[in-house]
C-alpha positions as CSV (number, residue, x, y, z in Angstrom):
1,M,-6.2,12.4,-22.2
2,K,-4.4,13.8,-19.2
3,R,-5.4,17.4,-18.4
4,S,-4.0,17.8,-14.8
5,E,-1.9,16.2,-12.1
6,L,-4.9,14.9,-10.2
7,C,-7.7,12.5,-11.0
8,V,-10.6,10.5,-9.5
9,V,-11.2,6.8,-10.1
10,G,-14.5,5.1,-9.1
11,E,-18.0,4.1,-9.9
12,E,-19.8,6.3,-12.4
13,E,-22.1,7.8,-9.7
14,M,-19.1,8.8,-7.7
15,I,-17.0,10.3,-10.5
16,A,-19.8,12.1,-12.3
17,P,-19.6,15.3,-10.2
18,F,-15.9,15.5,-10.6
19,R,-16.3,15.1,-14.4
20,A,-18.8,18.0,-14.3
21,A,-16.1,20.0,-12.5
22,G,-13.7,19.3,-15.3
23,M,-11.4,16.9,-13.5
24,D,-9.8,13.8,-15.0
25,V,-12.0,10.9,-14.1
26,Y,-11.7,7.2,-14.8
27,P,-14.3,4.4,-14.2
28,L,-13.3,1.6,-11.9
29,S,-12.7,-1.8,-13.5
30,K,-12.9,-5.2,-11.9
31,N,-9.2,-4.9,-11.0
32,P,-8.6,-1.7,-8.8
33,N,-4.9,-2.5,-8.5
34,E,-4.4,-2.2,-12.3
35,D,-6.5,0.9,-12.4
36,I,-4.4,2.7,-9.8
37,E,-1.1,1.4,-11.2
38,S,-2.1,2.7,-14.6
39,L,-2.8,6.2,-13.2
40,I,0.6,6.1,-11.3
41,K,2.3,5.3,-14.6
42,N,0.5,8.2,-16.2
43,D,2.2,10.5,-13.7
44,Y,-0.8,11.6,-11.7
45,K,0.4,13.2,-8.5
46,I,-2.9,13.0,-6.6
47,I,-5.3,10.1,-7.1
48,F,-8.7,10.0,-5.4
49,F,-10.4,6.6,-5.1
50,P,-13.4,5.1,-3.2
51,E,-12.5,3.8,0.3
52,D,-14.2,0.4,-0.4
53,I,-11.1,-0.6,-2.5
54,L,-8.6,0.5,0.1
55,K,-8.0,-3.1,1.3
56,N,-7.0,-4.0,-2.3
57,L,-4.3,-1.4,-2.5
58,S,-2.1,-2.5,0.4
59,G,0.7,-3.6,-1.8
60,I,0.7,-0.3,-3.6
61,F,0.8,1.6,-0.3
62,T,3.7,-0.5,0.9
63,R,5.7,0.2,-2.3
64,L,5.0,3.9,-2.2
65,K,5.8,4.3,1.5
66,G,8.1,7.3,2.1
67,Q,7.5,8.8,-1.3
68,T,5.9,12.3,-1.6
69,F,4.1,11.5,-4.8
70,P,1.8,10.0,-5.9
71,L,-0.6,10.8,-3.1
72,L,-3.4,8.3,-2.9
73,I,-6.5,9.7,-1.1
74,S,-9.5,7.6,-0.4
75,L,-12.9,9.2,-0.5
76,P,-15.9,8.1,1.6
77,S,-18.3,5.9,-0.2
78,S,-21.7,4.4,0.7
79,K,-20.0,0.9,0.8
80,G,-17.1,2.0,3.0
81,K,-16.6,2.0,6.8
82,G,-15.6,5.6,7.4
83,E,-11.8,5.1,7.3
84,S,-11.6,7.9,4.7
85,V,-13.0,10.6,7.0
86,E,-10.4,9.7,9.6
87,R,-7.6,9.6,7.0
88,I,-8.6,13.0,5.6
89,K,-8.7,14.4,9.1
90,E,-5.1,13.2,9.7
91,I,-3.9,14.7,6.4
92,I,-5.5,18.1,7.3
93,K,-4.0,17.9,10.8
94,K,-0.5,17.3,9.4
95,A,-1.0,20.1,6.8
96,V,-2.4,22.8,9.0
97,G,-1.3,21.7,12.4
98,I,-4.8,21.5,14.0
99,E,-7.5,19.0,14.5
100,V,-10.6,19.4,12.3
101,Y,-14.0,18.4,13.6
102,W,-17.0,17.4,11.5
103,E,-20.5,17.3,12.9
104,E,-21.9,13.8,12.9
105,E,-25.4,13.4,11.5
């Protein structure tokens, strides 16, 4: 049941903290494209997903290019290559007009 305009889709260990915070969460199936398409059809405005499925979603990104919503945001994952951190930095830079720096461990 949809409770908000934003949700998180991913593996159970990734979505569990978001579920505990009361957000709408959905487990990732074997077909990430169908998962994201389903969430778009359910009118979610912001959809967070693990960066390791980013390459599977190129067709969706192409189709949504130029639209304000839905906003698809990849989150760093243990399997990813760090593209999400760079993408989040760019989103913040566009939103607030300054570069944000994270300390590297």
